[in-house]
C-alpha positions in Angstrom: 11.9 11.0 20.3 10.6 13.1 17.5 7.1 12.6 16.7 7.1 10.9 13.3 5.1 13.2 10.6 2.3 10.8 9.5 2.9 9.2 12.8 -1.0 7.7 14.4 -1.8 9.1 17.8 -0.2 7.2 20.3 -1.5 4.1 21.5 -2.1 3.2 25.3 0.1 4.9 26.9 -0.1 3.4 29.7 1.1 -0.5 28.2 4.2 -2.0 27.3 4.3 -4.1 24.1 6.6 -6.7 23.4 6.4 -8.3 20.3 8.1 -11.9 20.2 9.2 -13.7 16.7 11.6 -16.1 16.0 12.8 -14.2 12.9 13.8 -10.7 14.5 17.2 -10.2 13.5 17.0 -13.4 11.6 16.1 -14.3 8.2 14.0 -17.6 7.5 10.9 -16.7 6.0 7.8 -14.0 5.6 7.6 -13.4 9.4 10.6 -11.6 9.0 9.1 -9.2 6.5 5.8 -9.1 8.4 8.1 -7.7 11.2 10.1 -5.6 9.7 6.9 -4.0 7.4 5.0 -2.9 10.3 8.0 -1.4 12.7 7.1 1.9 10.7 4.2 2.5 12.0 4.6 0.7 15.4 7.4 2.3 16.2 5.9 5.9 16.3 2.1 4.9 18.0 4.3 3.1 20.8 7.8 4.7 20.7 10.3 3.4 23.7 7.3 1.5 25.3 7.9 -1.0 22.3 10.1 -3.5 21.9 11.0 -7.0 20.3 11.9 -10.4 21.7 13.7 -13.2 19.5 16.5 -15.4 19.5 20.7 -14.8 18.9 22.2 -16.7 16.5 25.3 -14.2 16.1 25.6 -15.1 12.0 22.1 -14.3 11.1 22.0 -10.9 13.6 25.6 -9.8 12.1 24.8 -6.3 10.1 21.9 -6.6 11.4 21.6 -5.6 15.6 23.8 -3.3 17.2 24.0 -3.8 20.6 24.2 -1.5 23.6 27.7 -2.0 25.7 27.3 -2.3 29.4 28.4 1.7 29.6 25.1 2.6 27.5 23.2 -0.2 29.1 23.8 1.6 32.5 22.4 5.0 32.3 19.5 3.3 29.9 16.3 3.2 32.9 13.3 1.8 31.1 11.6 -1.4 31.9 13.5 -3.1 29.4 17.3 -2.1 29.9 16.3 -2.6 34.1 15.3 -6.0 32.5 18.0 -7.0 30.5 20.4 -5.9 33.6 19.1 -7.6 36.1 18.8 -10.9 33.9 22.7 -10.2 33.1 23.4 -10.2 36.5 22.1 -13.6 37.1 24.0 -14.9 34.7 21.9 -15.0 31.5 23.2 -14.6 28.1 21.1 -11.2 26.8 21.2 -8.0 25.2 19.2 -5.1 24.5 20.2 -3.0 21.2 18.7 -2.0 17.9 17.4 -3.7 15.1 19.2 -1.8 11.8 15.8 -1.4 9.6 13.9 1.4 9.0 12.2 2.8 12.9 15.0 1.8 14.0 13.7 -0.4 17.2 14.9 -1.6 20.6 15.4 -5.3 20.4 16.4 -7.7 23.1 18.0 -11.2 22.1 18.6 -13.9 24.2 21.1 -16.9 22.9 18.9 -19.8 23.3 22.0 -22.6 23.6 22.5 -21.2 26.9 19.2 -23.5 27.9 20.7 -26.8 26.5 21.5 -28.0 30.0 18.3 -27.5 31.1 16.4 -29.1 28.2 15.6 -32.4 30.1 13.5 -30.5 33.0 12.2 -28.1 30.4 10.8 -31.3 28.5 9.5 -33.0 30.9 7.8 -29.8 32.5 6.0 -29.6 29.2 4.7 -33.0 29.2 3.4 -32.5 32.7 1.9 -29.0 32.7 0.9 -28.9 28.9 1.0 -32.0 27.4 3.4 -31.3 24.8 5.5 -34.5 23.4 9.3 -33.9 22.7 11.3 -36.1 21.2 15.1 -36.5 22.0 17.1 -35.9 18.8 15.2 -32.8 17.4 17.6 -29.4 17.2 15.2 -27.0 16.1 12.8 -28.2 18.6 15.4 -28.1 21.0 15.9 -24.5 20.3 12.4 -23.4 20.0 12.1 -25.2 24.1 15.3 -23.6 25.0 14.3 -20.1 24.1 10.8 -20.2 25.3 11.6 -20.7 28.4 14.2 -17.4 28.3 11.3 -15.7 26.4 9.3 -16.4 29.3 12.2 -15.6 32.0 12.1 -12.0 30.2 8.5 -10.9 30.1 8.3 -12.2 33.8 10.9 -9.9 34.6 9.4 -7.2 32.9 6.0 -7.9 34.1 7.9 -8.2 37.6 9.6 -4.6 37.7 6.2 -3.1 36.2 3.4 -3.8 38.1 1.4 -0.6 39.4 3.1 1.4 36.8 2.6 -0.8 33.0 0.3 -3.4 31.9 2.3 -5.8 29.7 1.1 -7.1 26.3 3.0 -9.6 25.0 2.6 -10.3 21.3 3.6 -14.4 20.1 3.9 -14.8 16.4 3.8 -18.5 15.5 4.1 -21.7 17.4 7.8 -21.4 17.4 7.8 -18.4 20.1 4.1 -19.1 21.2 5.6 -22.3 23.6 6.4 -19.1 26.3 2.3 -19.2 26.3 1.2 -22.1 28.3 3.8 -21.2 30.8 3.1 -17.7 31.2 -0.6 -18.8 32.2 0.4 -21.3 34.2 2.3 -19.1 36.5 -0.8 -16.6 36.4 2.2 -13.8 35.3 0.1 -10.3 34.9 0.6 -10.2 31.1 -1.8 -10.0 28.3 -0.9 -12.4 25.8 -1.7 -12.4 22.0 -0.9 -15.0 20.1 -1.2 -14.9 15.9 -0.6 -17.8 13.3 -0.2 -16.6 9.9 -1.0 -20.3 8.7 -1.1 -23.4 10.9 1.9 -25.8 10.7 -0.7 -28.8 9.9 -2.3 -27.0 7.5 1.0 -26.3 5.5 1.3 -29.8 5.7 -2.0 -30.7 4.3 -1.8 -28.6 1.5 1.6 -29.7 0.1 -0.1 -33.4 -0.3 -3.4 -32.9 -0.5 -4.5 -29.7 -2.9 -8.3 -30.2 -2.4 -7.9 -30.7 1.5 -10.2 -27.4 2.3 -12.9 -29.4 1.0 -12.3 -32.1 3.7 -10.8 -29.5 6.3 -13.8 -30.4 9.0 -13.0 -34.4 8.7 -9.1 -33.8 9.4 -8.1 -35.9 12.9 -5.3 -33.1 14.0 -3.3 -35.4 15.8 -3.5 -38.4 13.8 -1.9 -36.2 11.0 0.2 -34.6 12.8 1.9 -38.0 13.6 1.5 -39.1 10.1 3.6 -35.8 9.2 5.9 -36.3 12.0 5.3 -32.6 13.5 3.1 -33.6 16.7 5.5 -32.1 19.2 5.3 -28.7 17.5 1.5 -28.9 16.3 0.8 -29.5 20.6 2.9 -26.4 21.0 0.6 -24.3 18.3 -2.5 -25.6 20.3 -1.3 -25.3 23.9 -0.6 -21.8 22.0 -3.4 -21.1 20.7 -5.8 -22.2 24.0 -3.6 -20.3 26.5 -3.5 -17.0 24.9 -5.9 -14.5 26.1 -6.5 -13.1 22.3 -6.2 -15.3 19.5 -5.5 -13.6 15.7 -4.8 -15.0 12.3 -4.1 -13.1 9.0 -6.5 -14.4 6.7 -10.5 -15.9 6.5 -8.9 -18.7 4.7 -6.4 -19.4 8.3 -9.7 -18.7 10.4 -11.4 -22.2 9.1 -7.6 -23.8 9.9 -8.0 -22.6 13.1 -11.7 -23.8 13.5 -10.4 -27.3 12.8 -6.8 -27.4 13.3 -6.6 -25.6 16.6 -10.3 -26.3 18.3 -10.5 -22.3 18.7 -12.0 -19.2 16.4 -9.8 -16.5 16.3 -10.9 -13.4 18.1 -10.1 -11.3 15.2 -8.4 -11.3 11.5 -5.3 -8.8 10.5 -4.4 -9.2 7.1 -1.2 -8.5 6.6 -0.7 -4.9 4.8 1.0 -2.7 2.0 2.5 0.3 2.6 0.7 3.0 0.4 2.5 6.0 1.9 5.8 5.1 1.0 6.2 7.4 -2.0 4.8 10.9 -1.3 5.2 12.4 -4.8 4.3 10.9 -7.9 7.2 11.9 -9.5 9.8 10.4 -7.1 8.2 6.9 -7.4 8.4 7.5 -11.3 12.6 8.3 -11.0 12.8 5.6 -8.6 11.0 3.3 -11.1 13.6 4.2 -14.2 16.4 3.7 -12.1 15.5 0.2 -10.6 14.8 -0.7 -14.1 17.6 0.5 -15.6 19.7 -1.8 -13.0 17.3 -4.9 -13.7 18.5 -4.0 -17.5 21.9 -3.8 -16.6 21.7 -7.5 -14.8 19.6 -8.8 -18.0 22.4 -8.0 -20.5 25.5 -9.8 -18.1 23.1 -12.8 -17.4 21.7 -13.2 -21.0 23.8 -11.1 -23.7 26.6 -13.5 -23.9 24.6 -16.3 -25.7 22.1 -14.1 -26.8 20.6 -10.4 -27.4 16.9 -9.1 -27.6 15.2 -5.7 -27.4 15.1 -4.1 -24.0 12.4 -1.8 -24.8 10.2 -4.6 -25.9 10.9 -7.0 -22.6 8.3 -7.4 -19.8 9.7 -8.0 -16.6 7.8 -10.6 -13.8 8.5 -11.1 -10.8 7.5 -14.1 -8.1 8.5 -14.4 -3.9 8.3 -16.8 -1.5 9.7 -19.2 0.9 11.0 -22.0 -0.9 7.8 -23.9 -0.8 7.1 -25.5 -4.3 3.8 -26.4 -3.9 2.5 -24.1 -1.4 3.8 -20.6 -2.5 3.1 -21.4 -6.0 6.3 -22.0 -7.9 4.7 -25.1 -9.8 2.0 -23.0 -11.0 3.8 -20.2 -11.9 5.9 -22.4 -13.8 2.8 -24.0 -16.1 1.5 -20.7 -16.4 4.9 -19.2 -17.9 4.9 -22.5 -20.6 1.4 -22.0 -21.6 2.2 -18.2 -21.9 5.7 -19.1 -23.9 3.6 -21.5 -26.1 1.2 -18.9 -27.2 3.8 -16.0 -28.1 5.4 -18.7 -30.2 2.4 -19.4 -31.6 1.2 -15.5 -32.2 4.6 -14.5 -33.2 4.2 -11.2 -31.3 7.2 -9.4 -30.6 9.0 -9.3 -27.3 10.5 -11.2 -24.7 9.4 -12.0 -20.8 12.4 -12.2 -18.2 10.5 -14.4 -14.7 12.4 -13.6 -11.6 12.0 -16.2 -8.9 13.1 -14.7 -5.6 13.2 -17.1 -2.7 16.5 -18.4 0.1 18.0 -21.4 -0.5 21.3 -22.5 0.2 24.6 -21.7 -2.2 28.0 -21.6 -2.2 29.0 -18.6 -4.4 28.3 -16.1 -7.2 28.7 -18.0 -10.3 31.7 -16.8 -11.8 30.8 -16.5 -15.3 27.5 -13.7 -14.6 30.6 -11.7 -12.5 33.1 -12.1 -15.8 29.9 -11.1 -17.9 29.0 -8.0 -15.8 32.7 -6.9 -16.1 32.8 -7.0 -19.7 29.5 -5.1 -20.0 30.8 -2.8 -17.3 34.2 -2.0 -19.5 32.1 -1.7 -22.5 29.8 0.8 -21.1 32.8 3.0 -20.0 34.6 3.0 -23.4 30.5 4.0 -24.9 31.2 7.0 -22.0 34.6 7.8 -23.1 34.0 7.8 -26.6 30.6 10.1 -25.9 32.7 12.6 -24.1 
């Protein structure tokens, strides 16, 4: 592996790092972006000792994941490849490949549905050994429990094959993968376990229903509230992961308070999410890309709006907001209220110019609006005609 020109020093050369997340090759919410954005810095520091682990959902992984075939896998002799081969031989549906993102990290994906015939046993074990209750008919929780056991199997196999050679670190993100942690601790698997919560599950529900819940956070009865919102199994998993991990981290001082009062553990470290400020080395490169992308936005806006009315694009301000579609938690309600007030002030002041606001969030859809496609095609025809006249 060639060193990255701005690579940090090699970290912990005698250690392996397995980063486990539900959103590896599986975009659901913000964790997908967190993992993707940190990979370009993680891979140069860890090299082939770094591997991601997640559930395999073929439709979501399509176009993002390139699996090694049997011949390629047979020629590889690193701990992850050996563990995958061993589990293959035992009949597990597991694959090792490359996540096709910047940094091209290696990833192991495991099909959670292969464990569905053991759900009854797994749920009984969770209750007997870790006091985590499980419902009978929650498909998401079934997937989480099934994958958690398979993640435990893989991590345990890597640890078994590297005893005396490497220290193994397992970094688990959120409750959906953290379910593996308490069982790894119970079995005394020689793995250093890190659990990161980006926002407590119960905190999300409380915030949606009580905008001032931080003011009386210390008075919350977690079990009572979890039962009220019908999320006791998931919250119990989250608490078990937080208490079972060797190192417990979160991402902000605000979520520290949630962890203290809702999970009953003080985080060992606060690791804020960051931005890559070295993405554009030269200022002119950034400026050129800015103009290129703004022209593309202009094209979209013309196709979308100009069939009904036109305005001066040079006097237009573009604003953006993005996040998971949680109307209150992600502040979409505040954004809409702010836009309404801005619109009123612009009308009162008589200032020229327009504001175009983009809401970027993931929602189910059936197809692209055909009227927009038609407008875009007509705009392209006009543009080509103008270009031909100029030439």
